[in-house]
C-alpha positions as a Markdown table, in Angstrom:
| # | Residue | x | y | z |
|---|---|---|---|---|
| 1 | Unk | 66.0 | -17.9 | -29.5 |
| 2 | Unk | 62.8 | -15.8 | -31.2 |
| 3 | Unk | 60.9 | -18.8 | -31.1 |
| 4 | Unk | 61.7 | -19.5 | -27.8 |
| 5 | Unk | 60.3 | -16.4 | -26.5 |
| 6 | Unk | 57.6 | -16.5 | -28.3 |
| 7 | Unk | 56.6 | -19.7 | -26.7 |
| 8 | Unk | 57.6 | -18.2 | -23.3 |
| 9 | Unk | 55.3 | -15.1 | -23.6 |
| 10 | Unk | 52.4 | -17.1 | -25.1 |
| 11 | Unk | 52.7 | -19.3 | -22.1 |
| 12 | Unk | 53.0 | -16.5 | -19.9 |
| 13 | Unk | 49.9 | -14.8 | -21.5 |
| 14 | Unk | 47.9 | -18.6 | -20.6 |
| 15 | Unk | 48.9 | -18.5 | -17.1 |
| 16 | Unk | 48.2 | -15.1 | -16.3 |
| 17 | Unk | 45.0 | -15.1 | -17.9 |
| 18 | Unk | 44.2 | -18.2 | -15.4 |
| 19 | Unk | 45.3 | -16.9 | -12.8 |
| 20 | Unk | 43.4 | -13.7 | -13.2 |
| 21 | Unk | 40.0 | -15.7 | -14.1 |
| 22 | Unk | 41.2 | -17.4 | -10.9 |
| 23 | Unk | 41.3 | -14.0 | -9.2 |
| 24 | Unk | 37.7 | -12.7 | -10.6 |
| 25 | Unk | 35.9 | -16.0 | -9.6 |
| 26 | Unk | 37.3 | -16.1 | -6.2 |
| 27 | Unk | 36.0 | -12.4 | -5.5 |
| 28 | Unk | 32.7 | -13.6 | -7.3 |
| 29 | Unk | 32.5 | -16.4 | -5.4 |
| 30 | Unk | 33.5 | -14.9 | -1.8 |
| 31 | Unk | 31.0 | -12.4 | -2.6 |
| 32 | Unk | 28.2 | -15.5 | -3.6 |
| 33 | Unk | 29.1 | -16.3 | -0.2 |
| 34 | Unk | 28.7 | -14.0 | 1.7 |
| 35 | Unk | 25.5 | -13.0 | 0.3 |
| 36 | Unk | 24.1 | -16.2 | 0.5 |
| 37 | Unk | 23.5 | -16.4 | 4.7 |
| 38 | Unk | 21.0 | -13.4 | 4.3 |
| 39 | Unk | 18.9 | -15.4 | 1.8 |
| 40 | Unk | 19.8 | -18.5 | 3.8 |
| 41 | Unk | 18.2 | -16.1 | 6.5 |
| 42 | Unk | 15.0 | -16.0 | 4.9 |
| 43 | Unk | 13.9 | -19.4 | 5.3 |
| 44 | Unk | 14.9 | -19.6 | 8.7 |
| 45 | Unk | 12.7 | -16.3 | 9.4 |
| 46 | Unk | 9.6 | -17.9 | 7.1 |
| 47 | Unk | 10.4 | -21.5 | 8.8 |
| 48 | Unk | 9.8 | -19.9 | 12.2 |
| 49 | Unk | 5.7 | -19.3 | 10.9 |
| 50 | Unk | 5.4 | -22.3 | 8.6 |
| 51 | Unk | 6.6 | -26.0 | 8.7 |
| 52 | Unk | 6.3 | -28.7 | 5.8 |
| 53 | Unk | 3.0 | -30.3 | 6.8 |
| 54 | Unk | 1.0 | -27.1 | 7.2 |
| 55 | Unk | -0.8 | -24.5 | 5.4 |
| 56 | Unk | 2.3 | -23.0 | 3.0 |
| 57 | Unk | 3.0 | -19.8 | 1.2 |
| 58 | Unk | 5.6 | -18.1 | -1.4 |
| 59 | Unk | 7.9 | -15.6 | -0.6 |
| 60 | Unk | 9.2 | -13.2 | -3.5 |
| 61 | Unk | 11.8 | -10.7 | -2.5 |
| 62 | Unk | 13.2 | -8.4 | -5.6 |
| 63 | Unk | 16.0 | -5.8 | -5.7 |
| 64 | Unk | 14.9 | -4.0 | -9.0 |
| 65 | Unk | 14.8 | -6.1 | -11.8 |
| 66 | Unk | 16.3 | -8.6 | -10.2 |
| 67 | Unk | 14.3 | -11.6 | -8.0 |
| 68 | Unk | 16.4 | -12.4 | -4.9 |
| 69 | Unk | 14.3 | -15.0 | -3.9 |
| 70 | Unk | 11.0 | -16.6 | -4.9 |
| 71 | Unk | 10.4 | -19.5 | -2.8 |
| 72 | Unk | 6.9 | -21.6 | -2.0 |
| 73 | Unk | 6.9 | -23.2 | 1.4 |
| 74 | Unk | 4.6 | -25.6 | 3.5 |
| 75 | Unk | 1.3 | -26.9 | 1.7 |
| 76 | Unk | -0.9 | -25.8 | -1.2 |
| 77 | Unk | -3.7 | -28.4 | 0.2 |
| 78 | Unk | -3.6 | -30.1 | 4.1 |
| 79 | Unk | -6.0 | -32.4 | 2.9 |
| 80 | Unk | -4.0 | -34.1 | -0.2 |
| 81 | Unk | -1.1 | -33.5 | 1.1 |
| 82 | Unk | 0.3 | -31.5 | -1.7 |
| 83 | Unk | 3.4 | -29.2 | -1.5 |
| 84 | Unk | 3.3 | -25.4 | -2.3 |
| 85 | Unk | 4.7 | -24.6 | -5.7 |
| 86 | Unk | 5.7 | -21.0 | -7.0 |
| 87 | Unk | 3.3 | -21.0 | -10.0 |
| 88 | Unk | 0.1 | -21.6 | -6.7 |
| 89 | Unk | -2.2 | -18.6 | -6.7 |
| 90 | Unk | -3.7 | -17.1 | -3.9 |
| 91 | Unk | -6.5 | -14.5 | -3.4 |
| 92 | Unk | -5.2 | -11.4 | -2.7 |
| 93 | Unk | -8.1 | -9.5 | -0.6 |
| 94 | Unk | -7.3 | -5.9 | -0.1 |
| 95 | Unk | -4.8 | -5.7 | -1.8 |
| 96 | Unk | -7.1 | -5.8 | -5.2 |
| 97 | Unk | -8.2 | -2.0 | -4.1 |
| 98 | Unk | -4.8 | -0.7 | -5.6 |
| 99 | Unk | -5.4 | -2.5 | -8.9 |
| 100 | Unk | -9.1 | -0.9 | -8.1 |
| 101 | Unk | -7.6 | 2.7 | -7.3 |
| 102 | Unk | -5.5 | 2.2 | -10.8 |
| 103 | Unk | -8.3 | 2.1 | -13.4 |
| 104 | Unk | -9.9 | 4.9 | -11.6 |
| 105 | Unk | -6.7 | 6.6 | -12.6 |
| 106 | Unk | -6.8 | 5.1 | -15.9 |
| 107 | Unk | -10.5 | 6.5 | -16.6 |
| 108 | Unk | -9.0 | 10.2 | -15.6 |
| 109 | Unk | -6.3 | 9.8 | -17.9 |
| 110 | Unk | -8.5 | 8.5 | -20.6 |
| 111 | Unk | -10.6 | 12.0 | -19.6 |
| 112 | Unk | -14.0 | 9.9 | -18.7 |
| 113 | Unk | -13.5 | 11.5 | -15.1 |
| 114 | Unk | -12.2 | 13.2 | -12.7 |
| 115 | Unk | -11.2 | 12.6 | -8.7 |
| 116 | Unk | -13.0 | 15.4 | -7.9 |
| 117 | Unk | -16.7 | 14.2 | -9.2 |
| 118 | Unk | -19.5 | 14.1 | -6.8 |
| 119 | Unk | -20.0 | 9.8 | -6.4 |
| 120 | Unk | -23.4 | 10.7 | -7.7 |
| 121 | Unk | -22.6 | 11.9 | -11.0 |
| 122 | Unk | -22.1 | 7.9 | -11.7 |
| 123 | Unk | -23.8 | 6.2 | -8.8 |
| 124 | Unk | -27.3 | 8.3 | -8.8 |
| 125 | Unk | -29.3 | 6.1 | -7.2 |
| 126 | Unk | -26.8 | 6.6 | -3.9 |
| 127 | Unk | -28.7 | 9.0 | -1.6 |
| 128 | Unk | -27.5 | 12.8 | -0.7 |
| 129 | Unk | -26.3 | 12.7 | 2.5 |
| 130 | Unk | -26.0 | 16.7 | 2.7 |
| 131 | Unk | -22.0 | 16.7 | 1.9 |
| 132 | Unk | -20.2 | 16.4 | -1.6 |
| 133 | Unk | -18.7 | 13.3 | -1.8 |
| 134 | Unk | -15.9 | 12.8 | -4.4 |
| 135 | Unk | -13.9 | 9.8 | -6.0 |
| 136 | Unk | -10.8 | 11.4 | -4.0 |
| 137 | Unk | -12.7 | 10.7 | -1.1 |
| 138 | Unk | -13.6 | 6.8 | -2.3 |
| 139 | Unk | -10.4 | 6.4 | -2.7 |
| 140 | Unk | -8.9 | 7.7 | -0.4 |
| 141 | Unk | -11.0 | 6.2 | 2.5 |
| 142 | Unk | -12.0 | 9.5 | 3.7 |
| 143 | Unk | -15.6 | 9.3 | 2.9 |
| 144 | Unk | -17.5 | 8.7 | 6.1 |
| 145 | Unk | -19.6 | 5.8 | 4.5 |
| 146 | Unk | -19.5 | 3.2 | 6.9 |
| 147 | Unk | -17.9 | 0.0 | 6.3 |
| 148 | Unk | -20.2 | -2.4 | 5.4 |
| 149 | Unk | -18.9 | -5.4 | 7.5 |
| 150 | Unk | -19.6 | -3.3 | 10.0 |
| 151 | Unk | -23.1 | -3.1 | 9.3 |
| 152 | Unk | -25.9 | -5.7 | 10.8 |
| 153 | Unk | -24.7 | -9.7 | 10.7 |
| 154 | Unk | -22.4 | -9.4 | 7.7 |
| 155 | Unk | -20.7 | -12.5 | 8.8 |
| 156 | Unk | -23.9 | -13.9 | 7.4 |
| 157 | Unk | -24.5 | -11.5 | 4.5 |
| 158 | Unk | -21.2 | -12.7 | 3.2 |
| 159 | Unk | -22.4 | -15.8 | 2.3 |
| 160 | Unk | -25.8 | -14.5 | -0.1 |
| 161 | Unk | -24.8 | -14.1 | -3.3 |
| 162 | Unk | -25.6 | -10.5 | -4.6 |
| 163 | Unk | -25.2 | -8.3 | -7.2 |
| 164 | Unk | -23.3 | -5.5 | -7.4 |
| 165 | Unk | -26.5 | -3.3 | -7.0 |
| 166 | Unk | -28.2 | -5.2 | -4.1 |
| 167 | Unk | -24.1 | -4.9 | -2.3 |
| 168 | Unk | -24.7 | -0.8 | -2.6 |
| 169 | Unk | -27.9 | -0.8 | -1.0 |
| 170 | Unk | -26.6 | -2.7 | 1.9 |
| 171 | Unk | -24.7 | 0.4 | 3.3 |
| 172 | Unk | -26.1 | 2.9 | 1.1 |
| 173 | Unk | -28.8 | 4.1 | 3.6 |
| 174 | Unk | -26.6 | 4.2 | 7.2 |
| 175 | Unk | -25.6 | 7.7 | 8.0 |
| 176 | Unk | -21.9 | 9.5 | 7.2 |
| 177 | Unk | -19.6 | 8.7 | 10.2 |
| 178 | Unk | -17.9 | 11.9 | 9.3 |
| 179 | Unk | -17.4 | 14.9 | 6.8 |
| 180 | Unk | -15.8 | 13.6 | 3.5 |
| 181 | Unk | -12.4 | 14.4 | 3.6 |
| 182 | Unk | -12.4 | 15.6 | 7.6 |
| 183 | Unk | -10.7 | 12.1 | 8.8 |
| 184 | Unk | -9.4 | 8.7 | 7.4 |
| 185 | Unk | -11.0 | 5.7 | 8.2 |
| 186 | Unk | -11.3 | 2.3 | 6.2 |
| 187 | Unk | -14.4 | 1.5 | 4.0 |
| 188 | Unk | -14.5 | -1.2 | 2.1 |
| 189 | Unk | -17.7 | 0.4 | 0.8 |
| 190 | Unk | -15.9 | 3.4 | -1.0 |
| 191 | Unk | -13.8 | 0.2 | -3.2 |
| 192 | Unk | -17.8 | -1.3 | -4.2 |
| 193 | Unk | -18.9 | 2.0 | -5.4 |
| 194 | Unk | -15.8 | 2.8 | -7.3 |
| 195 | Unk | -15.9 | -1.2 | -8.7 |
| 196 | Unk | -19.7 | -0.1 | -10.2 |
| 197 | Unk | -18.3 | 3.1 | -11.3 |
| 198 | Unk | -15.6 | 1.8 | -13.5 |
| 199 | Unk | -18.2 | -0.9 | -15.1 |
| 200 | Unk | -20.7 | 2.0 | -15.9 |
| 201 | Unk | -17.9 | 3.9 | -17.5 |
| 202 | Unk | -16.1 | 1.6 | -19.5 |
| 203 | Unk | -19.1 | -0.4 | -20.7 |
| 204 | Unk | -17.2 | -3.8 | -19.3 |
| 205 | Unk | -16.6 | -5.9 | -16.2 |
| 206 | Unk | -14.5 | -5.1 | -13.8 |
| 207 | Unk | -12.1 | -8.1 | -14.5 |
| 208 | Unk | -12.1 | -7.2 | -18.6 |
| 209 | Unk | -11.3 | -4.0 | -18.0 |
| 210 | Unk | -8.6 | -4.8 | -15.7 |
| 211 | Unk | -7.0 | -7.5 | -18.6 |
| 212 | Unk | -7.2 | -5.0 | -21.4 |
| 213 | Unk | -5.7 | -2.1 | -19.5 |
| 214 | Unk | -3.8 | -2.9 | -16.9 |
| 215 | Unk | -2.6 | -7.0 | -17.2 |
| 216 | Unk | -2.3 | -7.4 | -20.6 |
| 217 | Unk | 0.2 | -4.3 | -20.8 |
| 218 | Unk | 2.9 | -5.5 | -18.5 |
| 219 | Unk | 2.6 | -9.7 | -19.3 |
| 220 | Unk | 0.6 | -10.5 | -16.4 |
| 221 | Unk | -1.6 | -13.7 | -17.2 |
| 222 | Unk | -2.6 | -15.3 | -13.7 |
| 223 | Unk | -4.6 | -12.1 | -11.6 |
| 224 | Unk | -8.0 | -12.3 | -12.3 |
| 225 | Unk | -11.4 | -11.3 | -10.6 |
| 226 | Unk | -12.9 | -14.5 | -9.1 |
| 227 | Unk | -16.2 | -14.5 | -10.0 |
| 228 | Unk | -18.7 | -17.4 | -7.5 |
| 229 | Unk | -17.5 | -20.6 | -7.4 |
| 230 | Unk | -15.3 | -20.6 | -9.5 |
| 231 | Unk | -12.6 | -23.3 | -10.6 |
| 232 | Unk | -9.1 | -21.5 | -11.1 |
| 233 | Unk | -5.9 | -23.8 | -12.2 |
| 234 | Unk | -3.5 | -23.8 | -9.6 |
| 235 | Unk | -5.2 | -21.7 | -7.2 |
| 236 | Unk | -4.0 | -23.0 | -3.5 |
| 237 | Unk | -6.6 | -24.3 | -0.9 |
| 238 | Unk | -7.7 | -21.7 | 1.9 |
| 239 | Unk | -7.5 | -22.3 | 5.3 |
| 240 | Unk | -8.5 | -20.6 | 8.8 |
| 241 | Unk | -5.7 | -21.9 | 10.6 |
| 242 | Unk | -4.1 | -25.5 | 11.1 |
| 243 | Unk | -7.4 | -26.7 | 12.2 |
| 244 | Unk | -10.3 | -25.4 | 10.1 |
| 245 | Unk | -10.8 | -24.7 | 6.8 |
| 246 | Unk | -12.1 | -21.8 | 5.1 |
| 247 | Unk | -15.5 | -20.1 | 6.3 |
| 248 | Unk | -17.7 | -19.8 | 2.5 |
| 249 | Unk | -18.0 | -16.3 | 1.9 |
| 250 | Unk | -19.8 | -15.3 | -1.8 |
| 251 | Unk | -17.3 | -14.0 | -4.1 |
| 252 | Unk | -20.2 | -11.4 | -5.6 |
| 253 | Unk | -19.9 | -9.6 | -2.1 |
| 254 | Unk | -16.1 | -8.3 | -3.3 |
| 255 | Unk | -13.8 | -7.8 | -6.2 |
| 256 | Unk | -11.1 | -10.1 | -5.5 |
| 257 | Unk | -8.0 | -10.6 | -7.2 |
| 258 | Unk | -6.8 | -13.7 | -7.7 |
| 259 | Unk | -3.0 | -14.3 | -8.1 |
| 260 | Unk | 0.9 | -15.6 | -8.0 |
| 261 | Unk | 3.4 | -13.9 | -6.2 |
| 262 | Unk | 5.3 | -13.5 | -8.9 |
| 263 | Unk | 2.3 | -11.3 | -11.2 |
| 264 | Unk | 2.5 | -9.2 | -8.4 |
| 265 | Unk | 6.1 | -8.5 | -9.1 |
| 266 | Unk | 5.7 | -7.8 | -12.8 |
| 267 | Unk | 2.8 | -5.4 | -11.7 |
| 268 | Unk | 5.1 | -3.0 | -9.5 |
| 269 | Unk | 7.9 | -3.2 | -12.1 |
| 270 | Unk | 5.2 | -2.1 | -14.6 |
| 271 | Unk | 3.6 | 0.4 | -12.7 |
| 272 | Unk | 7.2 | 1.9 | -12.5 |
| 273 | Unk | 7.9 | 1.8 | -15.6 |
| 274 | Unk | 5.0 | 4.2 | -16.3 |
| 275 | Unk | 3.5 | 1.4 | -18.6 |
| 276 | Unk | 0.2 | 1.6 | -16.9 |
| 277 | Unk | -0.1 | 4.9 | -15.8 |
| 278 | Unk | 1.2 | 8.1 | -15.3 |
| 279 | Unk | 4.3 | 8.6 | -13.3 |
| 280 | Unk | 3.0 | 11.8 | -11.4 |
| 281 | Unk | -0.3 | 9.9 | -10.9 |
| 282 | Unk | 1.4 | 7.1 | -9.0 |
| 283 | Unk | 3.0 | 9.4 | -7.1 |
| 284 | Unk | -0.1 | 10.8 | -6.1 |
| 285 | Unk | -1.8 | 7.1 | -5.4 |
| 286 | Unk | 1.3 | 6.2 | -3.0 |
| 287 | Unk | 1.5 | 9.5 | -1.4 |
| 288 | Unk | -0.5 | 10.6 | 2.1 |
| 289 | Unk | -4.3 | 12.2 | 1.3 |
| 290 | Unk | -4.1 | 15.6 | 2.2 |
| 291 | Unk | -7.3 | 16.1 | 4.7 |
| 292 | Unk | -9.6 | 19.2 | 4.8 |
| 293 | Unk | -7.7 | 21.0 | 7.5 |
| 294 | Unk | -4.3 | 20.7 | 5.4 |
| 295 | Unk | -2.9 | 17.3 | 7.6 |
| 296 | Unk | -1.7 | 14.1 | 5.7 |
| 297 | Unk | -2.9 | 10.5 | 5.9 |
| 298 | Unk | -0.8 | 7.2 | 6.1 |
| 299 | Unk | -2.9 | 6.0 | 3.2 |
| 300 | Unk | -3.5 | 7.5 | -0.9 |
| 301 | Unk | -5.1 | 5.3 | -3.0 |
| 302 | Unk | -4.5 | 1.8 | -2.5 |
| 303 | Unk | -2.0 | 2.2 | -0.8 |
| 304 | Unk | -0.5 | 2.9 | 3.0 |
| 305 | Unk | 2.2 | 5.1 | 3.6 |
| 306 | Unk | 4.2 | 3.8 | 6.7 |
| 307 | Unk | 7.4 | 5.0 | 8.3 |
| 308 | Unk | 9.3 | 2.0 | 10.0 |
| 309 | Unk | 12.7 | 3.4 | 12.7 |
| 310 | Unk | 12.9 | 5.7 | 10.0 |
| 311 | Unk | 12.3 | 4.1 | 6.4 |
| 312 | Unk | 9.4 | 5.1 | 4.8 |
| 313 | Unk | 7.3 | 1.7 | 2.6 |
| 314 | Unk | 4.9 | 1.8 | 0.2 |
| 315 | Unk | 2.5 | -0.9 | 1.1 |
| 316 | Unk | -0.8 | -3.1 | 1.5 |
| 317 | Unk | -2.1 | -6.0 | 2.7 |
| 318 | Unk | -5.7 | -8.4 | 2.4 |
| 319 | Unk | -6.8 | -11.3 | 4.3 |
| 320 | Unk | -10.2 | -13.3 | 3.4 |
| 321 | Unk | -11.7 | -16.4 | 4.0 |
| 322 | Unk | -8.9 | -18.7 | 3.9 |
| 323 | Unk | -6.2 | -16.5 | 2.8 |
| 324 | Unk | -4.1 | -13.7 | 3.4 |
| 325 | Unk | -1.1 | -11.6 | 2.2 |
| 326 | Unk | 1.1 | -8.3 | 2.2 |
| 327 | Unk | 3.5 | -6.1 | -0.1 |
| 328 | Unk | 6.0 | -4.1 | 0.7 |
| 329 | Unk | 8.2 | -1.5 | -1.4 |
| 330 | Unk | 11.3 | -0.1 | 0.2 |
| 331 | Unk | 12.0 | 2.9 | -2.5 |
| 332 | Unk | 14.8 | 3.8 | -0.7 |
| 333 | Unk | 16.8 | 0.5 | -1.6 |
| 334 | Unk | 14.4 | -0.4 | -4.5 |
| 335 | Unk | 13.5 | -3.0 | -2.4 |
| 336 | Unk | 9.8 | -4.9 | -3.4 |
| 337 | Unk | 8.7 | -8.3 | -1.3 |
| 338 | Unk | 5.4 | -9.9 | -1.3 |
| 339 | Unk | 3.9 | -12.3 | 0.8 |
| 340 | Unk | 0.9 | -14.5 | -0.1 |
| 341 | Unk | -0.5 | -17.2 | 1.9 |
| 342 | Unk | -3.7 | -19.6 | 2.4 |
| 343 | Unk | -3.8 | -19.4 | 5.9 |
| 344 | Unk | -5.7 | -16.4 | 7.9 |
| 345 | Unk | -3.4 | -16.5 | 11.1 |
| 346 | Unk | -0.1 | -15.6 | 10.1 |
| 347 | Unk | 1.6 | -12.0 | 10.5 |
| 348 | Unk | 2.7 | -11.9 | 7.2 |
| 349 | Unk | 3.8 | -8.2 | 7.3 |
| 350 | Unk | 5.9 | -9.1 | 10.0 |
| 351 | Unk | 7.5 | -11.9 | 7.8 |
| 352 | Unk | 8.1 | -9.3 | 5.6 |
| 353 | Unk | 9.8 | -7.2 | 7.6 |
| 354 | Unk | 12.1 | -9.5 | 8.6 |
| 355 | Unk | 12.7 | -11.2 | 5.7 |
| 356 | Unk | 13.3 | -6.9 | 4.3 |
| 357 | Unk | 16.0 | -6.6 | 7.1 |
| 358 | Unk | 17.8 | -9.7 | 6.3 |
| 359 | Unk | 19.1 | -8.6 | 2.8 |
| 360 | Unk | 18.8 | -4.5 | 3.4 |
| 361 | Unk | 20.7 | -2.1 | 4.8 |
| 362 | Unk | 17.5 | -1.1 | 6.5 |
| 363 | Unk | 16.1 | -2.9 | 9.8 |
| 364 | Unk | 12.8 | -3.0 | 9.8 |
| 365 | Unk | 11.9 | -4.6 | 12.8 |
| 366 | Unk | 14.4 | -3.5 | 16.2 |
| 367 | Unk | 14.0 | -6.2 | 18.3 |
| 368 | Unk | 16.1 | -6.1 | 21.9 |
| 369 | Unk | 16.8 | -7.8 | 24.8 |
| 370 | Unk | 15.8 | -7.2 | 28.6 |
| 371 | Unk | 18.0 | -7.7 | 31.5 |
| 372 | Unk | 16.7 | -9.6 | 34.2 |
| 373 | Unk | 16.1 | -6.1 | 36.3 |
| 374 | Unk | 14.9 | -4.7 | 33.1 |
| 375 | Unk | 12.0 | -7.4 | 33.0 |
| 376 | Unk | 10.8 | -7.3 | 36.5 |
| 377 | Unk | 10.0 | -4.0 | 35.7 |
| 378 | Unk | 6.6 | -5.5 | 33.3 |
| 379 | Unk | 5.8 | -8.5 | 35.4 |
| 380 | Unk | 2.3 | -7.5 | 37.1 |
| 381 | Unk | -1.3 | -7.9 | 36.0 |
| 382 | Unk | -3.1 | -5.4 | 34.0 |
| 383 | Unk | -7.1 | -4.6 | 33.3 |
| 384 | Unk | -8.6 | -4.6 | 29.6 |
| 385 | Unk | -11.7 | -3.6 | 30.0 |
| 386 | Unk | -13.5 | -6.3 | 31.1 |
| 387 | Unk | -10.5 | -8.5 | 30.5 |
| 388 | Unk | -7.9 | -9.2 | 33.3 |
| 389 | Unk | -4.6 | -10.0 | 31.9 |
| 390 | Unk | -1.2 | -11.1 | 33.5 |
| 391 | Unk | 2.5 | -10.7 | 32.3 |
| 392 | Unk | 4.7 | -13.2 | 33.5 |
| 393 | Unk | 8.7 | -14.7 | 32.9 |
| 394 | Unk | 8.8 | -17.8 | 31.6 |
| 395 | Unk | 12.4 | -18.9 | 30.6 |
| 396 | Unk | 14.2 | -15.4 | 30.4 |
| 397 | Unk | 11.4 | -13.9 | 28.6 |
| 398 | Unk | 8.0 | -12.1 | 28.9 |
| 399 | Unk | 4.6 | -13.7 | 28.2 |
| 400 | Unk | 1.6 | -11.8 | 28.0 |
| 401 | Unk | -1.3 | -14.2 | 29.2 |
| 402 | Unk | -5.3 | -14.2 | 29.0 |
| 403 | Unk | -5.5 | -11.7 | 26.4 |
| 404 | Unk | -7.3 | -13.8 | 24.2 |
| 405 | Unk | -9.1 | -17.3 | 25.1 |
| 406 | Unk | -6.4 | -18.0 | 27.7 |
| 407 | Unk | -3.7 | -17.8 | 25.2 |
| 408 | Unk | -0.1 | -17.1 | 26.1 |
| 409 | Unk | 1.6 | -14.6 | 24.0 |
| 410 | Unk | 5.8 | -13.9 | 23.4 |
| 411 | Unk | 6.3 | -10.2 | 24.1 |
| 412 | Unk | 8.7 | -8.9 | 21.6 |
| 413 | Unk | 10.3 | -5.5 | 22.4 |
| 414 | Unk | 11.4 | -3.0 | 20.1 |
| 415 | Unk | 12.5 | -0.9 | 22.8 |
| 416 | Unk | 12.3 | -0.3 | 25.9 |
| 417 | Unk | 8.4 | 0.2 | 27.4 |
| 418 | Unk | 7.2 | -0.7 | 23.7 |
| 419 | Unk | 6.4 | -3.7 | 21.9 |
| 420 | Unk | 4.2 | -6.3 | 20.1 |
| 421 | Unk | 2.8 | -9.3 | 19.8 |
| 422 | Unk | 3.2 | -11.5 | 16.7 |
| 423 | Unk | -0.3 | -12.7 | 17.0 |
| 424 | Unk | -1.6 | -9.3 | 16.7 |
| 425 | Unk | 1.1 | -7.6 | 14.8 |
| 426 | Unk | 0.9 | -4.3 | 14.1 |
| 427 | Unk | -0.9 | -3.6 | 17.3 |
| 428 | Unk | 1.6 | -2.1 | 18.9 |
| 429 | Unk | 1.9 | -2.0 | 23.0 |
| 430 | Unk | 3.0 | 0.6 | 24.9 |
| 431 | Unk | 4.1 | 0.8 | 29.2 |
| 432 | Unk | 3.5 | 4.3 | 30.5 |
| 433 | Unk | 5.5 | 5.3 | 34.0 |
| 434 | Unk | 4.9 | 8.0 | 36.2 |
| 435 | Unk | 7.2 | 10.8 | 38.0 |
| 436 | Unk | 8.9 | 7.4 | 39.5 |
| 437 | Unk | 9.0 | 5.0 | 36.8 |
| 438 | Unk | 6.7 | 3.0 | 38.1 |
| 439 | Unk | 4.4 | 0.9 | 35.4 |
| 440 | Unk | 0.5 | 2.4 | 35.7 |
| 441 | Unk | -0.6 | 1.3 | 32.5 |
| 442 | Unk | -0.9 | 0.0 | 28.9 |
| 443 | Unk | -1.8 | 1.8 | 25.7 |
| 444 | Unk | -2.6 | -0.3 | 22.5 |
| 445 | Unk | -2.5 | 1.3 | 19.0 |
| 446 | Unk | -3.7 | -0.2 | 15.9 |
| 447 | Unk | -4.3 | 1.0 | 12.8 |
| 448 | Unk | -7.3 | 3.2 | 11.9 |
| 449 | Unk | -6.6 | 5.3 | 15.0 |
| 450 | Unk | -7.7 | 2.1 | 16.8 |
| 451 | Unk | -6.5 | 2.3 | 20.8 |
| 452 | Unk | -7.1 | 0.5 | 23.8 |
| 453 | Unk | -6.0 | 1.0 | 27.8 |
| 454 | Unk | -5.5 | -1.4 | 30.8 |
| 455 | Unk | -4.5 | 0.0 | 34.0 |
| 456 | Unk | -2.1 | -1.9 | 36.1 |
| 457 | Unk | -3.7 | -3.9 | 39.1 |
| 458 | Unk | -1.6 | -4.8 | 41.2 |
């Protein structure tokens, strides 16, 4: 009898363990099935913008240390029909600014400079403008120094091979556009001066300094400052759009990193782990800059700060000959996303906002659908400067016609009277109404305080 009971209870324990395993497996399987559609939705989002035979990109999305989605889309080379891979690298353009800013902060932590220093202490050849321009002004785009890309015929000048000193000479004699620290206006010129300061104080090239003090500490292996005419393994070919290859630009014109999406993620995690600069300095770099009048900008040191539908984002984008990219960090949910592509014609930020919204509690893009009566209110003609545009309805959707070279762009409403155009994102259009709720004009707003108005003319 004892042996029988032992066999009975032994058998029951096996059944019980099996049942528990099946139950737990079922729970996890169910959870996996529930989580999967949100990741599949990311594919649907990206596939709206990238077809298999088009220039492509790589999207990485992570929560904390865990990568949730890391996938390549489209082609790395249209000419050779080579599919994009996640190991492909891209020019990250102005996203390089955060790396330059962190280099400056490492020099501060080494005691080699102060952010309050007058830049002429390190760049004595820069003319005295009658105002003190400090290193912090260069970092925060509040220096008043004119952006070199808006000087002369820069599209031609950018093809020229230059030294760093020659590049500084291109803009140094321009008058200040405003008193340093009084406003924010994006300027690549400031970051060229920071590049010069890093090399002068360290005695190293910018690339060598980054390899030693940034990348070597966190296992980033693909990142490097691109040299002129350099052949870089795994670098995707660049395109203006699906019909044109990229214009030539001498890489002596700008410090531009080339790297893969996964190394952008390693960089992000390394920063937040405190492996490169102090957490206090990182917080300072990713907070709005305090202007002379006590107000704050939406830009720190190499990062922008945006509030979208109530959520604070730390972000930056970049666009350069043949390439585009964007990165977004949502601190509230510890979600990081980066999208790098080999085209100048995609709304990378919009793609990321939609991708993050697919996996998070936050809805960064809040699209609404209008009724037939609501749509009728907006149909009409509007005058943007010398350009006459028209809002029309096609198949239940409103389109903006004639804004650019006869293009017809679908309109996406985020609220009544507010919409965006994907081809112009993040520019935002707002309808202005009179006391009778009749549309009188449209106001278009963009980054850097850009504003344009269009009167309704019918």
